[in-house]
ZANUDO-657592 format. One line per field, with one value per residue: y, z, x of N, C-alpha, C, CB in turn. Coordinates in nm, 4 decimals, always signed. Glycine has a CB too. Layout:
// ZANUDO-657592
n_north <- Y, ...
n_up <- Z, ...
n_east <- X, ...
ca_north <- Y, ...
ca_up <- Z, ...
ca_east <- X, ...
c_north <- Y, ...
c_up <- Z, ...
c_east <- X, ...
cb_north <- Y, ...
cb_up <- Z, ...
cb_east <- X, ...
END
This chain:
// ZANUDO-657592
n_north <- +2.8737, +2.5939, +2.2721, +1.9748, +1.6866, +1.3241, +1.1592, +0.9496, +0.9629, +1.1386, +0.9548, +0.6745, +0.5669, +0.4662, +0.3220, +0.0992, +0.0108, -0.0969, -0.2898, -0.4632, -0.5175, -0.7502, -0.9294, -1.0386, -0.8614, -0.8543, -0.7816, -0.5160, -0.3417, -0.4175, -0.3135, -0.0435, +0.0034, -0.0856, +0.1540, +0.3733, +0.2716, +0.3215, +0.5792, +0.6936, +0.6103, +0.7457, +1.0279, +1.3756, +1.5445, +1.4217, +1.2840, +0.9166, +0.7446, +0.5093, +0.3076, +0.2095, +0.0180, +0.1560, +0.0391, -0.2109, -0.3270, -0.2448, -0.3960, -0.6541, -0.6434, -0.6430, -0.8906, -1.0449, -0.9550, -1.0237, -1.2727, -1.3898, -1.2937, -1.4906, -1.5032, -1.6738, -1.7823, -1.8184, -1.5653, -1.3991, -1.3440, -1.3337, -1.0813, -0.9418, -0.7856, -0.5665, -0.4571, -0.4112, -0.2114, -0.0206, +0.0871, +0.1478, +0.3716, +0.5558, +0.5664, +0.6935, +0.9518, +1.0299
n_up <- +0.8981, +0.7747, +0.8003, +0.7934, +0.6007, +0.6173, +0.3575, +0.0711, -0.2469, -0.5469, -0.7923, -0.6357, -0.5790, -0.8674, -0.9164, -0.7603, -0.8315, -1.0453, -0.9631, -0.8379, -1.0273, -1.1692, -0.9593, -0.7249, -0.6627, -0.4028, -0.2972, -0.2864, -0.0596, +0.1350, -0.0438, -0.0400, +0.2321, +0.2635, +0.1435, +0.3028, +0.5165, +0.4193, +0.3866, +0.6748, +0.8111, +0.6703, +0.6860, +0.5600, +0.4554, +0.4212, +0.3054, +0.3958, +0.6520, +0.6718, +0.5200, +0.4098, +0.5929, +0.7858, +0.6475, +0.6791, +0.8366, +0.7309, +0.4836, +0.5671, +0.6892, +0.4779, +0.3523, +0.5087, +0.4979, +0.2062, +0.1814, +0.3503, +0.1744, -0.0137, -0.1857, -0.3693, -0.2282, -0.4151, -0.5567, -0.3940, -0.3273, -0.5742, -0.6394, -0.4594, -0.4920, -0.6288, -0.4334, -0.2319, -0.4010, -0.4461, -0.1776, -0.1422, -0.3210, -0.2350, +0.0677, -0.0368, -0.1222, -0.3940
n_east <- -0.3717, -0.2636, -0.3604, -0.1328, -0.2218, -0.2041, -0.1492, -0.1135, +0.1072, -0.0874, -0.0275, +0.0224, -0.2299, -0.3150, -0.1410, -0.1593, -0.4033, -0.3325, -0.1658, -0.3830, -0.5203, -0.7528, -0.8145, -1.0499, -1.3705, -1.3966, -1.1646, -1.1626, -1.1899, -0.9997, -0.7678, -0.8432, -0.7996, -0.5354, -0.4155, -0.4847, -0.3412, -0.0958, -0.0647, -0.1024, +0.1066, +0.3293, +0.5178, +0.4118, +0.5718, +0.8560, +1.1157, +1.1241, +1.3362, +1.3512, +1.3750, +1.1523, +1.0501, +0.8418, +0.5772, +0.5434, +0.3727, +0.1427, +0.1389, +0.1769, -0.1118, -0.2607, -0.1877, -0.3370, -0.5908, -0.6348, -0.6272, -0.8513, -1.0084, -0.9859, -0.8200, -0.5449, -0.2569, -0.0377, -0.0953, -0.0554, +0.2211, +0.2971, +0.2087, +0.3444, +0.6164, +0.5512, +0.4169, +0.6334, +0.7815, +0.6024, +0.5887, +0.8278, +0.8660, +0.6762, +0.7851, +1.0326, +0.9335, +0.8671
ca_north <- +2.8052, +2.4982, +2.1540, +1.8530, +1.5945, +1.2580, +1.1349, +0.9190, +1.0820, +1.0402, +0.8264, +0.5381, +0.4745, +0.4356, +0.2221, +0.0040, -0.0363, -0.1807, -0.4524, -0.5346, -0.5675, -0.9404, -0.9839, -0.9809, -0.7136, -0.8554, -0.6999, -0.3650, -0.2662, -0.4561, -0.2072, +0.0987, -0.0097, -0.0530, +0.2994, +0.4713, +0.2086, +0.3850, +0.7421, +0.7473, +0.6106, +0.8317, +1.1767, +1.4062, +1.6481, +1.4670, +1.1337, +0.8441, +0.6971, +0.3867, +0.2444, +0.1470, -0.0505, +0.1787, +0.0217, -0.3367, -0.3848, -0.2410, -0.5083, -0.7919, -0.6547, -0.6379, -1.0043, -1.1167, -0.9322, -1.1010, -1.4235, -1.3839, -1.2840, -1.5691, -1.5037, -1.7514, -1.7750, -1.7849, -1.4268, -1.3014, -1.4116, -1.2412, -0.9057, -0.8691, -0.7377, -0.4761, -0.3627, -0.3359, -0.1105, +0.0851, +0.1702, +0.2165, +0.4625, +0.6413, +0.6248, +0.8097, +1.0884, +1.0325
ca_up <- +0.9268, +0.7174, +0.8549, +0.7102, +0.5824, +0.5864, +0.1921, -0.0326, -0.3539, -0.6285, -0.8648, -0.5359, -0.5929, -0.9639, -0.9442, -0.6651, -0.9096, -1.1694, -0.9000, -0.8003, -1.1741, -1.1856, -0.8282, -0.7296, -0.6161, -0.2624, -0.2158, -0.2915, +0.0765, +0.1656, -0.1280, +0.0358, +0.3636, +0.2636, +0.0983, +0.4164, +0.6268, +0.3651, +0.4175, +0.7882, +0.8470, +0.5717, +0.7383, +0.4704, +0.4588, +0.3791, +0.2651, +0.5015, +0.6501, +0.7544, +0.3981, +0.3848, +0.7065, +0.8388, +0.5845, +0.6665, +0.8973, +0.6171, +0.3963, +0.6289, +0.7148, +0.3414, +0.3140, +0.5832, +0.4449, +0.0632, +0.2100, +0.3941, +0.1087, -0.0735, -0.2588, -0.3535, -0.1744, -0.5115, -0.6005, -0.3224, -0.3677, -0.7199, -0.6057, -0.3308, -0.5355, -0.7183, -0.3280, -0.1938, -0.4826, -0.4332, -0.0814, -0.1238, -0.4017, -0.1128, +0.1335, -0.0525, -0.1418, -0.5338
ca_east <- -0.2947, -0.3020, -0.2819, -0.0719, -0.2991, -0.1269, -0.1931, -0.0171, +0.0704, -0.1517, +0.0260, +0.0369, -0.3674, -0.3204, -0.0265, -0.2485, -0.5229, -0.2738, -0.1463, -0.5038, -0.6233, -0.7370, -0.8573, -1.1901, -1.4056, -1.4174, -1.0701, -1.1151, -1.1833, -0.8542, -0.6821, -0.8191, -0.7601, -0.3551, -0.3612, -0.5152, -0.2118, +0.0416, -0.0654, -0.0779, +0.2547, +0.4171, +0.5398, +0.3671, +0.6468, +1.0085, +1.1243, +1.1470, +1.4587, +1.3485, +1.3578, +0.9943, +1.0105, +0.7531, +0.4845, +0.5525, +0.2306, +0.0541, +0.1653, +0.0799, -0.2728, -0.3371, -0.2174, -0.4224, -0.7403, -0.6619, -0.6254, -0.9630, -1.0989, -0.9514, -0.6764, -0.4419, -0.0870, +0.0617, -0.1254, -0.0143, +0.3579, +0.3282, +0.2297, +0.4287, +0.7276, +0.4995, +0.3639, +0.7418, +0.8197, +0.5302, +0.6253, +0.9657, +0.8792, +0.5941, +0.9201, +1.1178, +0.8576, +0.8661
c_north <- +2.7325, +2.3722, +2.0153, +1.7315, +1.4601, +1.1735, +1.0493, +1.0089, +0.9881, +0.9101, +0.6749, +0.4947, +0.4340, +0.3137, +0.0845, -0.0442, -0.1575, -0.3091, -0.5123, -0.5822, -0.7171, -0.9988, -0.9664, -0.8591, -0.7138, -0.7713, -0.5490, -0.2905, -0.3095, -0.3617, -0.0922, +0.1144, +0.0116, +0.1029, +0.3757, +0.4247, +0.3219, +0.5289, +0.7802, +0.7241, +0.6737, +0.9608, +1.2369, +1.5122, +1.5652, +1.3005, +1.0436, +0.7860, +0.5460, +0.2546, +0.1438, +0.0290, -0.0237, +0.1213, -0.1217, -0.3953, -0.3426, -0.3586, -0.6575, -0.8080, -0.7341, -0.7971, -1.0769, -1.0915, -1.0012, -1.2391, -1.4466, -1.3264, -1.3522, -1.5765, -1.6112, -1.7072, -1.6848, -1.6308, -1.3150, -1.2804, -1.3190, -1.0976, -0.8277, -0.7862, -0.5787, -0.3820, -0.3464, -0.2342, +0.0241, +0.1448, +0.1928, +0.3535, +0.5925, +0.6881, +0.7429, +0.9607, +1.1140, +1.1034
c_up <- +0.8846, +0.7846, +0.7404, +0.7312, +0.5900, +0.4564, +0.1154, -0.1704, -0.4654, -0.7390, -0.7765, -0.6186, -0.7406, -0.9736, -0.8777, -0.7409, -1.0011, -1.0841, -0.9058, -0.9265, -1.1753, -1.0649, -0.7908, -0.6595, -0.4681, -0.2181, -0.2501, -0.1676, +0.1033, +0.1142, -0.0496, +0.1508, +0.3831, +0.2366, +0.2221, +0.5004, +0.5765, +0.3983, +0.5236, +0.8445, +0.7881, +0.6439, +0.5980, +0.4004, +0.3712, +0.3599, +0.4321, +0.5073, +0.7277, +0.6526, +0.3700, +0.4815, +0.7864, +0.7609, +0.6026, +0.7343, +0.8223, +0.5340, +0.4714, +0.6757, +0.6097, +0.3264, +0.3882, +0.5331, +0.3249, +0.1619, +0.2797, +0.3111, -0.0459, -0.1821, -0.2655, -0.3062, -0.2963, -0.5551, -0.5315, -0.2828, -0.5034, -0.7155, -0.5234, -0.3796, -0.5557, -0.5343, -0.2719, -0.2722, -0.4537, -0.2985, -0.0986, -0.2289, -0.2583, -0.0581, +0.1140, -0.1384, -0.2909, -0.5727
c_east <- -0.3391, -0.2476, -0.2564, -0.1772, -0.1878, -0.2084, -0.0587, +0.0082, -0.0106, -0.1338, -0.0064, -0.1113, -0.3669, -0.2434, -0.1026, -0.2925, -0.4660, -0.2390, -0.2283, -0.6121, -0.6379, -0.8074, -0.9707, -1.2251, -1.4286, -1.2781, -1.0444, -1.1249, -1.0543, -0.7618, -0.6867, -0.8052, -0.5724, -0.3295, -0.3844, -0.4101, -0.1307, +0.0407, -0.0268, +0.0332, +0.3802, +0.4123, +0.4968, +0.4589, +0.7759, +0.9752, +1.1658, +1.3113, +1.4744, +1.3146, +1.2659, +0.9525, +0.8503, +0.5925, +0.4853, +0.4435, +0.0950, +0.0322, +0.1110, -0.0488, -0.3278, -0.3367, -0.3338, -0.5601, -0.7385, -0.6687, -0.7814, -1.0489, -1.1305, -0.8856, -0.5596, -0.3053, -0.0075, +0.0435, -0.0528, +0.1436, +0.3863, +0.2964, +0.2913, +0.5427, +0.6920, +0.4836, +0.5255, +0.7812, +0.7369, +0.5732, +0.7456, +0.9748, +0.8022, +0.7083, +0.9657, +1.0712, +0.8737, +0.6862
cb_north <- +2.7940, +2.5150, +2.1014, +1.8060, +1.6233, +1.1930, +1.3165, +0.7909, +1.1738, +1.1046, +0.8491, +0.5633, +0.5623, +0.5278, +0.2717, +0.0397, +0.0922, -0.1045, -0.4830, -0.4369, -0.5267, -1.0126, -0.9470, -1.0722, -0.6536, -1.0207, -0.7661, -0.2855, -0.3012, -0.5891, -0.1721, +0.1810, -0.1680, -0.1470, +0.3737, +0.4678, +0.0215, +0.3695, +0.8067, +0.7250, +0.4995, +0.8449, +1.2238, +1.4325, +1.7108, +1.5576, +1.1153, +0.7338, +0.8075, +0.4063, +0.2005, +0.0801, -0.0162, +0.3125, +0.0797, -0.3809, -0.3303, -0.1468, -0.5075, -0.8417, -0.5115, -0.5419, -1.0685, -1.0863, -0.7769, -1.0916, -1.4700, -1.3358, -1.1722, -1.6086, -1.4016, -1.8036, -1.9653, -1.8847, -1.4022, -1.3134, -1.6015, -1.2925, -0.8500, -0.9820, -0.8184, -0.5394, -0.4344, -0.4064, -0.1589, +0.0530, +0.1340, +0.0959, +0.4188, +0.5571, +0.5613, +0.7471, +1.2199, +0.8494
cb_up <- +1.0163, +0.5899, +0.9937, +0.7695, +0.4477, +0.7086, +0.0988, -0.0720, -0.4307, -0.6742, -0.8822, -0.3132, -0.5536, -1.0311, -0.8598, -0.5706, -1.0046, -1.2589, -0.7765, -0.6992, -1.3422, -1.1769, -0.7335, -0.6824, -0.6896, -0.1972, -0.2219, -0.3905, +0.1978, +0.1101, -0.2783, +0.0260, +0.4085, +0.1192, -0.0380, +0.4874, +0.6013, +0.2008, +0.4145, +0.8603, +0.8449, +0.4081, +0.7990, +0.5015, +0.6223, +0.5048, +0.1201, +0.4967, +0.7106, +0.8785, +0.3677, +0.2249, +0.7979, +0.8600, +0.4613, +0.7056, +1.0530, +0.5361, +0.3646, +0.7330, +0.7153, +0.2011, +0.3166, +0.7228, +0.4197, -0.0903, +0.3258, +0.4983, +0.1173, -0.0775, -0.2072, -0.4585, -0.1640, -0.6353, -0.5845, -0.2183, -0.4024, -0.8482, -0.5777, -0.2237, -0.6623, -0.8486, -0.2046, -0.1767, -0.6232, -0.4470, +0.0361, -0.1630, -0.5758, +0.0062, +0.1040, -0.1216, -0.0482, -0.5945
cb_east <- -0.2560, -0.2738, -0.3740, +0.0936, -0.3848, -0.0738, -0.2192, -0.0549, +0.2291, -0.1995, +0.2041, +0.0343, -0.5220, -0.2982, +0.1407, -0.3441, -0.5915, -0.1247, -0.1183, -0.5768, -0.5464, -0.5506, -0.7951, -1.2778, -1.5406, -1.4354, -0.9424, -1.1940, -1.2952, -0.8163, -0.7360, -0.9014, -0.8214, -0.2613, -0.4428, -0.6681, -0.1278, +0.0624, -0.1805, -0.1570, +0.2842, +0.3593, +0.7156, +0.2493, +0.6708, +1.1591, +1.2742, +1.0378, +1.5429, +1.2290, +1.4590, +0.9796, +1.1243, +0.7821, +0.4859, +0.6706, +0.2129, +0.0955, +0.3347, +0.1263, -0.3533, -0.2537, -0.1059, -0.4064, -0.7888, -0.5141, -0.4827, -0.9623, -1.0983, -1.0146, -0.6122, -0.4319, +0.0000, +0.0499, -0.2659, -0.0901, +0.3451, +0.2387, +0.1394, +0.4979, +0.7752, +0.3327, +0.2257, +0.8391, +0.8051, +0.3874, +0.6020, +1.0959, +0.7912, +0.4916, +1.0242, +1.2358, +0.9216, +0.9057
END
């Protein structure tokens, strides 16, 4: 018997690296926590019917962590569309 382990697709981490390019190293832990949150909220076997809403808490926690790390609100607003797109693709099971 094999156990399903929650995980994001392999490409998601690469895409997130691109989103975080240029951000300070202090944001690395927040990026990892966000990726883990995405994985824990996504069913490993099927596309979601929640249209990405299951990930809203992940993005809000990420924003709080990035603000605590000193990331400017303008930067957060700039990366938000990329995060939304990433979440939509993960939800779609792409």
